C-alpha positions as CSV (number, residue, x, y, z in Angstrom):
1,M,35.2,33.5,13.6
2,T,33.6,29.9,13.3
3,D,30.1,31.4,14.1
4,L,30.7,34.2,11.3
5,F,31.6,31.6,8.7
6,D,28.6,29.3,9.9
7,A,26.3,32.3,9.6
8,H,27.6,33.0,6.0
9,R,27.2,29.3,5.0
10,K,23.6,29.2,6.3
11,S,23.0,32.5,4.3
12,L,24.2,31.1,1.0
13,L,22.4,27.9,1.5
14,A,19.1,29.8,2.2
15,A,19.5,31.8,-1.0
16,Q,20.7,29.0,-3.2
17,A,18.5,26.2,-1.9
18,P,15.7,24.8,-4.1
19,L,12.6,26.8,-4.1
20,A,10.7,24.2,-2.2
21,A,13.3,24.5,0.7
22,R,13.2,28.2,0.7
23,M,9.3,28.4,0.7
24,R,9.0,26.2,3.8
25,P,6.4,27.7,6.2
26,D,7.5,28.6,9.7
27,R,4.0,29.0,11.2
28,L,1.3,26.4,11.6
29,D,-1.2,28.8,9.7
30,D,1.1,28.7,6.7
31,I,1.0,25.0,6.2
32,V,-1.4,24.2,3.2
33,G,-3.4,21.1,2.9
34,Q,-3.5,19.6,6.3
35,S,-6.2,21.5,8.2
36,A,-7.9,18.4,9.3
37,V,-4.8,17.5,11.2
38,I,-3.4,20.9,12.4
39,G,-6.2,23.3,11.7
40,P,-7.6,25.5,14.5
41,G,-9.1,23.6,17.4
42,T,-7.6,20.2,16.3
43,L,-6.1,18.0,19.1
44,L,-2.7,18.1,17.7
45,R,-2.7,22.0,17.1
46,R,-3.9,22.2,20.8
47,A,-1.1,20.0,22.0
48,I,1.5,22.0,20.1
49,E,0.3,25.4,21.2
50,H,0.2,24.4,24.9
51,D,3.6,22.7,24.5
52,R,2.2,19.3,25.5
53,L,3.5,17.4,22.8
54,S,4.2,13.6,22.7
55,S,6.2,11.7,20.0
56,L,4.7,11.6,16.6
57,I,5.0,9.4,13.5
58,L,4.1,11.4,10.4
59,W,2.8,9.2,7.7
60,G,2.0,10.4,4.2
61,P,2.9,10.7,0.6
62,P,6.1,12.6,-0.6
63,G,5.7,16.4,-0.6
64,T,2.9,16.6,1.9
65,G,5.0,18.5,4.5
66,K,6.2,16.0,7.1
67,T,9.5,17.7,7.4
68,T,8.1,21.1,7.3
69,L,5.7,20.1,10.1
70,A,8.3,18.7,12.2
71,R,10.3,22.1,11.9
72,V,7.3,24.3,12.7
73,I,6.6,22.2,15.8
74,A,10.1,22.6,17.1
75,G,9.8,26.4,16.6
76,V,6.5,26.7,18.1
77,T,7.5,24.7,21.1
78,R,10.9,26.4,21.2
79,S,12.5,23.0,21.3
80,H,16.1,22.2,19.7
81,F,15.8,20.7,16.5
82,I,18.1,17.7,15.3
83,S,17.3,16.1,11.9
84,L,18.5,12.6,10.9
85,S,17.8,10.6,7.8
86,A,17.5,6.9,8.3
87,V,19.1,6.5,4.8
88,T,22.5,7.8,5.9
89,S,22.5,7.6,9.7
90,G,23.3,4.7,12.1
91,V,23.3,3.8,15.8
92,A,26.3,6.0,16.3
93,D,24.5,9.2,14.9
94,L,21.5,8.3,17.1
95,R,23.7,8.1,20.3
96,A,25.4,11.5,19.5
97,A,22.0,13.1,18.8
98,I,20.6,11.5,22.2
99,K,23.7,12.7,24.1
100,E,23.4,16.3,22.8
101,A,19.7,16.3,23.6
102,S,20.6,14.9,27.2
103,D,23.3,17.6,27.6
104,R,21.2,20.4,26.4
105,L,18.3,19.4,28.8
106,G,20.5,19.2,31.7
107,M,22.5,22.5,31.1
108,R,19.9,24.8,29.3
109,G,16.6,23.2,30.3
110,Q,15.6,23.0,26.6
111,R,13.9,20.0,25.1
112,T,14.9,18.4,21.8
113,V,12.8,17.3,18.8
114,L,14.6,14.4,17.2
115,F,13.4,14.3,13.5
116,I,14.0,11.0,11.7
117,D,13.3,11.2,8.0
118,E,12.2,7.8,6.4
119,I,12.1,6.2,9.9
120,H,10.7,3.0,8.2
121,R,14.3,2.4,6.9
122,F,15.7,1.9,10.4
123,N,16.1,-1.7,11.4
124,K,14.8,-3.2,14.6
125,A,18.0,-2.6,16.5
126,Q,18.1,1.1,15.4
127,Q,14.6,1.6,16.4
128,D,15.1,-0.2,19.7
129,A,17.9,2.1,20.3
130,I,15.7,5.1,20.5
131,L,12.9,3.7,22.6
132,P,14.3,4.3,26.1
133,H,15.0,7.9,25.3
134,V,11.6,8.5,24.0
135,E,10.2,6.9,27.0
136,D,12.1,8.8,29.6
137,G,11.5,12.2,27.6
138,T,15.2,12.9,26.7
139,V,13.9,13.6,23.0
140,I,10.5,14.2,21.4
141,L,10.7,11.8,18.4
142,I,9.2,12.9,15.2
143,G,9.4,10.2,12.6
144,A,8.4,10.6,9.0
145,T,7.5,7.7,6.8
146,T,5.8,7.1,3.4
147,E,5.1,3.6,4.5
148,N,2.3,2.2,6.8
149,P,3.8,2.4,10.2
150,S,1.8,-0.5,11.4
151,F,4.1,-2.7,9.4
152,E,7.4,-0.6,9.5
153,V,7.7,0.7,12.9
154,N,8.4,-1.5,15.9
155,A,5.3,-2.0,18.0
156,P,6.9,-0.7,21.4
157,L,8.0,2.4,19.6
158,L,4.6,2.8,17.9
159,S,2.7,2.5,21.1
160,R,4.7,5.5,22.6
161,S,3.9,7.6,19.5
162,R,0.8,9.1,17.9
163,V,0.5,8.5,14.4
164,V,-0.6,11.5,12.2
165,T,-1.7,10.8,8.7
166,L,-1.0,13.6,6.1
167,R,-2.9,13.5,2.9
168,A,-1.8,14.3,-0.6
169,L,-2.2,18.0,-1.4
170,D,-5.2,18.6,-3.9
171,D,-4.7,20.7,-7.2
172,D,-6.2,23.9,-5.5
173,D,-3.5,23.4,-2.7
174,I,-0.7,23.3,-5.2
175,R,-2.0,26.3,-7.1
176,L,-2.1,28.3,-3.9
177,L,1.7,27.2,-3.1
178,A,2.7,28.1,-6.7
179,R,1.2,31.6,-6.5
180,R,2.7,32.2,-3.1
181,A,6.0,31.3,-4.4
182,L,5.6,33.6,-7.4
183,T,4.6,36.5,-5.3
184,D,7.1,36.0,-2.4
185,R,9.9,38.7,-2.9
186,E,12.2,37.4,-0.1
187,R,12.2,33.7,-0.4
188,G,10.4,33.1,-3.7
189,L,10.3,34.3,-7.2
190,G,8.5,37.6,-6.4
191,R,11.3,39.9,-7.3
192,H,11.3,38.7,-10.9
193,D,7.6,39.4,-11.5
194,Y,7.0,36.5,-13.5
195,G,3.6,35.8,-15.0
196,L,2.0,32.2,-15.0
197,D,-0.7,31.1,-17.6
198,D,-3.7,29.6,-16.1
199,D,-3.0,26.5,-18.4
200,A,0.5,26.3,-17.1
201,L,-0.7,26.5,-13.5
202,D,-3.3,23.6,-14.1
203,L,-0.6,21.5,-15.8
204,L,1.7,22.1,-12.9
205,A,-1.0,21.1,-10.5
206,N,-1.9,18.2,-12.5
207,L,1.6,16.8,-13.0
208,A,2.5,17.3,-9.2
209,N,0.1,14.5,-8.0
210,G,-0.3,16.1,-4.7
211,D,3.5,16.6,-4.2
212,A,4.2,20.3,-3.2
213,R,8.1,19.8,-3.5
214,F,7.8,18.6,-7.0
215,A,5.5,21.4,-7.9
216,L,7.7,24.1,-6.5
217,N,10.9,22.8,-7.7
218,T,9.4,22.2,-11.3
219,L,8.2,25.9,-11.2
220,D,11.7,27.0,-10.2
221,Y,13.3,25.1,-13.0
222,A,10.7,26.4,-15.5
223,A,11.7,30.0,-14.6
224,A,15.5,29.3,-14.7
225,G,17.0,31.8,-17.3
226,L,13.7,33.7,-18.0
227,D,14.0,37.5,-18.0
228,D,12.1,39.5,-15.4
229,Q,8.5,40.0,-16.1
230,A,8.5,36.9,-18.6
231,T,5.6,34.5,-18.6
232,I,5.9,30.9,-17.5
233,T,4.1,28.9,-20.3
234,K,2.4,25.5,-20.3
235,E,5.3,24.4,-22.6
236,L,8.0,25.5,-20.0
237,I,6.3,23.7,-17.2
238,A,6.0,20.4,-19.4
239,E,9.6,20.7,-20.4
240,A,10.7,21.3,-16.7
241,A,8.7,18.5,-15.3
242,Q,9.5,15.9,-17.9
243,R,7.3,13.4,-16.2
244,R,4.5,13.1,-13.7
245,A,5.6,13.2,-10.0
246,A,6.1,9.7,-9.0
247,T,3.7,8.8,-6.0
248,Y,3.7,5.1,-6.8
249,D,6.1,2.9,-4.8
250,K,6.0,-0.7,-6.4
251,G,7.4,-2.1,-3.0
252,G,5.1,-0.2,-0.6
253,D,1.7,0.7,0.4
254,D,0.8,2.0,-3.2
255,H,1.5,-1.4,-4.6
256,F,-0.6,-3.4,-2.3
257,D,-3.4,-0.7,-2.4
258,A,-3.3,-0.9,-6.1
259,I,-3.5,-4.7,-6.4
260,S,-6.3,-4.6,-3.9
261,A,-8.1,-2.1,-5.9
262,L,-7.5,-4.3,-9.1
263,H,-9.0,-7.4,-7.4
264,K,-12.0,-5.6,-5.9
265,T,-13.0,-3.9,-9.2
266,L,-12.6,-7.3,-11.0
267,R,-14.9,-8.7,-8.4
268,G,-17.2,-5.9,-9.0
269,S,-17.5,-6.6,-12.7
270,D,-16.2,-3.2,-13.7
271,P,-13.8,-3.8,-16.6
272,H,-13.1,0.2,-17.0
273,A,-11.7,0.4,-13.5
274,A,-10.0,-2.9,-13.8
275,L,-8.1,-1.7,-17.0
276,Y,-7.2,1.6,-15.1
277,W,-5.8,-0.2,-12.0
278,L,-3.8,-2.8,-14.3
279,A,-2.3,0.2,-16.3
280,R,-1.3,2.1,-13.3
281,M,0.4,-1.0,-11.9
282,L,2.2,-1.9,-15.1
283,E,3.2,1.7,-16.2
284,R,4.6,2.6,-12.8
285,G,7.0,-0.5,-13.0
286,D,5.2,-3.4,-11.2
287,D,6.4,-6.8,-12.1
288,P,4.0,-8.0,-14.8
289,L,4.4,-11.7,-13.6
290,Y,3.3,-10.6,-10.2
291,V,0.3,-9.2,-11.6
292,A,-0.4,-12.3,-13.7
293,R,-0.1,-14.4,-10.5
294,R,-2.7,-12.4,-8.8
295,L,-5.1,-12.7,-11.8
296,I,-4.6,-16.4,-11.8
297,R,-5.6,-16.3,-8.1
298,F,-8.6,-14.2,-8.9
299,A,-9.7,-16.6,-11.5
300,S,-9.8,-19.5,-9.0
301,E,-11.0,-17.6,-6.1
302,D,-13.8,-15.3,-7.3
303,I,-14.8,-16.9,-10.5
304,G,-14.0,-20.5,-10.1
305,L,-16.5,-23.0,-11.7
306,A,-18.9,-20.3,-12.7
307,D,-16.6,-20.1,-15.6
308,P,-14.1,-22.9,-15.8
309,S,-12.3,-21.2,-18.9
310,A,-11.2,-18.3,-16.6
311,L,-8.4,-20.1,-14.9
312,T,-7.2,-21.6,-18.3
313,L,-7.1,-18.1,-19.8
314,A,-5.4,-16.7,-16.9
315,V,-2.5,-19.3,-17.0
316,A,-2.4,-18.5,-20.8
317,A,-2.0,-14.9,-20.3
318,Q,0.8,-15.6,-17.7
319,Q,2.7,-17.8,-20.3
320,A,2.1,-14.9,-22.9
321,V,3.6,-12.3,-20.6
322,H,6.6,-14.8,-19.9
323,F,7.1,-15.3,-23.6
324,L,6.5,-11.8,-24.9
325,G,7.9,-9.6,-22.1
326,M,6.9,-6.0,-21.7
327,P,5.4,-3.8,-23.2
328,E,3.6,-6.4,-25.4
329,G,2.6,-8.5,-22.6
330,A,0.5,-5.8,-21.1
331,L,-2.1,-6.5,-23.8
332,A,-2.6,-10.1,-22.6
333,L,-3.0,-9.0,-19.2
334,A,-5.5,-6.3,-20.3
335,E,-7.4,-9.1,-22.3
336,L,-7.6,-11.3,-19.4
337,A,-8.7,-8.4,-16.9
338,V,-11.5,-7.5,-19.2
339,Y,-12.6,-11.2,-19.4
340,L,-12.5,-11.7,-15.8
341,A,-14.3,-8.7,-14.9
342,L,-17.1,-9.7,-17.1
343,A,-17.2,-13.3,-16.3
344,P,-19.8,-14.6,-13.9
345,K,-18.6,-14.7,-10.3
346,S,-18.6,-17.5,-7.7
347,N,-16.6,-18.1,-4.6
348,A,-18.2,-21.5,-3.9
349,V,-15.0,-23.6,-4.4
350,Y,-13.0,-21.1,-2.3
351,R,-15.7,-21.4,0.4
352,G,-15.9,-25.0,0.1
353,Y,-12.1,-25.6,0.3
354,G,-12.0,-23.3,3.4
355,A,-14.8,-25.3,5.2
356,A,-13.0,-28.5,4.5
357,R,-9.7,-27.1,5.6
358,D,-11.3,-25.9,8.9
359,D,-12.5,-29.4,9.5
360,V,-9.1,-30.7,8.9
361,E,-7.7,-28.3,11.5
362,K,-10.5,-28.4,14.1
363,T,-11.9,-32.0,14.0
364,R,-10.3,-35.4,14.9
365,N,-8.6,-36.8,11.8
366,D,-10.4,-40.2,11.9
367,P,-8.9,-42.9,9.6
368,V,-9.7,-43.3,6.0
369,P,-12.8,-45.4,5.7
370,I,-11.7,-48.9,5.2
371,H,-13.8,-49.6,1.9
372,L,-11.9,-46.6,0.3
373,R,-8.4,-48.0,1.2
374,N,-6.3,-49.9,-1.5
375,A,-5.2,-53.5,-0.8
376,P,-2.1,-54.0,-2.6
377,T,-0.8,-56.8,-0.1
378,G,-2.3,-60.1,1.3
379,L,-2.2,-58.6,4.8
380,M,-4.3,-55.7,3.8
381,R,-6.8,-57.7,2.2
382,N,-7.0,-60.1,5.2
383,L,-7.6,-56.9,7.3
384,G,-10.6,-56.0,5.1
385,Y,-9.1,-53.0,3.2
386,G,-11.2,-52.3,0.3
387,E,-14.2,-54.5,1.1
388,G,-17.6,-53.1,0.6
389,Y,-16.4,-50.5,-2.0
390,R,-18.9,-49.9,-4.8
391,Y,-17.3,-49.2,-8.2
392,A,-19.3,-46.4,-9.8
393,H,-18.9,-47.6,-13.3
394,D,-20.9,-50.7,-12.4
395,F,-24.0,-48.7,-11.7
396,E,-26.3,-47.0,-14.0
397,G,-25.1,-43.5,-14.8
398,G,-21.8,-44.1,-13.3
399,V,-22.9,-42.8,-9.8
400,V,-23.5,-44.9,-6.7
401,G,-24.2,-43.8,-3.1
402,Q,-21.6,-44.6,-0.4
403,E,-20.0,-42.7,2.6
404,N,-16.8,-41.2,1.3
405,L,-16.0,-39.1,4.5
406,P,-14.6,-40.3,7.8
407,S,-17.4,-41.4,10.2
408,N,-17.2,-38.1,12.4
409,L,-17.9,-36.0,9.3
410,A,-20.4,-38.2,7.6
411,G,-22.9,-36.1,5.5
412,R,-20.9,-33.0,5.5
413,H,-21.4,-30.9,2.4
414,Y,-18.6,-28.4,1.6
415,Y,-19.3,-27.4,-2.1
416,Q,-22.4,-25.3,-2.5
417,P,-22.7,-24.0,-6.2
418,T,-24.3,-20.9,-7.1
419,D,-26.8,-20.4,-9.8
420,R,-24.3,-18.1,-11.8
421,G,-22.8,-19.3,-15.1
422,F,-21.5,-22.8,-15.5
423,E,-22.2,-23.4,-11.8
424,R,-25.8,-23.5,-12.6
425,E,-25.2,-26.6,-14.4
426,M,-23.0,-27.9,-11.6
427,R,-25.7,-27.3,-9.2
428,D,-28.1,-29.3,-11.3
429,R,-25.7,-32.2,-11.5
430,L,-25.0,-32.2,-7.9
431,E,-28.8,-32.3,-7.0
432,R,-29.2,-35.3,-9.4
433,I,-26.2,-36.8,-7.7
434,A,-27.7,-36.3,-4.3
435,R,-31.0,-38.0,-5.3
436,I,-29.0,-41.2,-6.7
437,Y,-26.9,-41.2,-3.3
438,A,-30.2,-41.2,-1.4
439,E,-31.8,-44.0,-3.4
440,T,-28.6,-46.3,-3.6
441,M,-26.8,-45.5,-0.4
442,E,-25.7,-48.6,1.4
443,E,-23.6,-49.4,4.4
444,P,-20.4,-51.0,3.4
445,S,-20.3,-54.6,4.1
């Protein structure tokens, strides 16, 4: 009786599940958009088909088929499939799943694929609990994550798994899946004979941002309540979607990739791309003060003294954002981004400080030269502190040669200005100072 009720429950769920769940492929050949990973002749495809699979970490954006691929792998290899979510499961659930897998292997000789969705949400202790059972073959682990596994999965677990990167689907992939759902009479919408405008299909693909789940469930909602043979229009798709699929995670890889793109396009003097990446971060919810801090960093790291105004303007933009808030503060950041992109670039100060820091870390830290020390007490004066110091204002031009570094670093040059922007003038000044130093240098007495 229990089996009968369970079968009835599964039948109802299959019929009433969202379209994306109903349309999950059950064959490798039906998975769309990942031919580089599981296409004919690929290493993973051969391992699956020859039932020689090792544990996997599937890494990719939402809606790329991570759960689907795990289920198909279990089916092809005739393995039992256990699915856990790292959001709702704990160590007790893991232990129960592993015991079930161990019993099944011992009694039936059947292996178990343990699928853990959002595995990056498991802490170190939870990930460590899986490790010995992956290592001894009790389970084949397939973890799914939208986050970079290099940072989010423990090194021992990562070393025993193969990372498989799944890419976001392109618009043609989304169109193919939508047409497949419209014509599938058993699992999809085919029995209703709906039409779909080309404009509606294009909009659906555009809004999906490569997320198959979003596309199919939007299509399902757009068709809700329509009579058979009705046409799904662009307006219905827009109303059903309400928004673009959210692929941006302001706390994850997307955030760091976007700030990297913004920094590099500013460095490349491209104001158009800089405005795009700035808008993408701000409109997807990134902290505007975080963005402002990074732009201040850019002004000092990549512009420096080629345009001394850049740092001043960057700090002013941060103050404007703090004072105005959003969305008004976005314009201050946009103005700054364009200015920084078009400003002359120099990393001479950045490199100079790095070289000085290296000498601090790697060379003996000799005492401050005695002529550069203050002598506020009689004892210090008796010890010769300050003797031989040459007061620059007493010399013509306010410059005089003397050694200002510890003896083991004498003559070291850290700041090498470029010929770009204001640094051209700084370079000329430095050359004049060097000549004066050469003419007036004396050993301190």
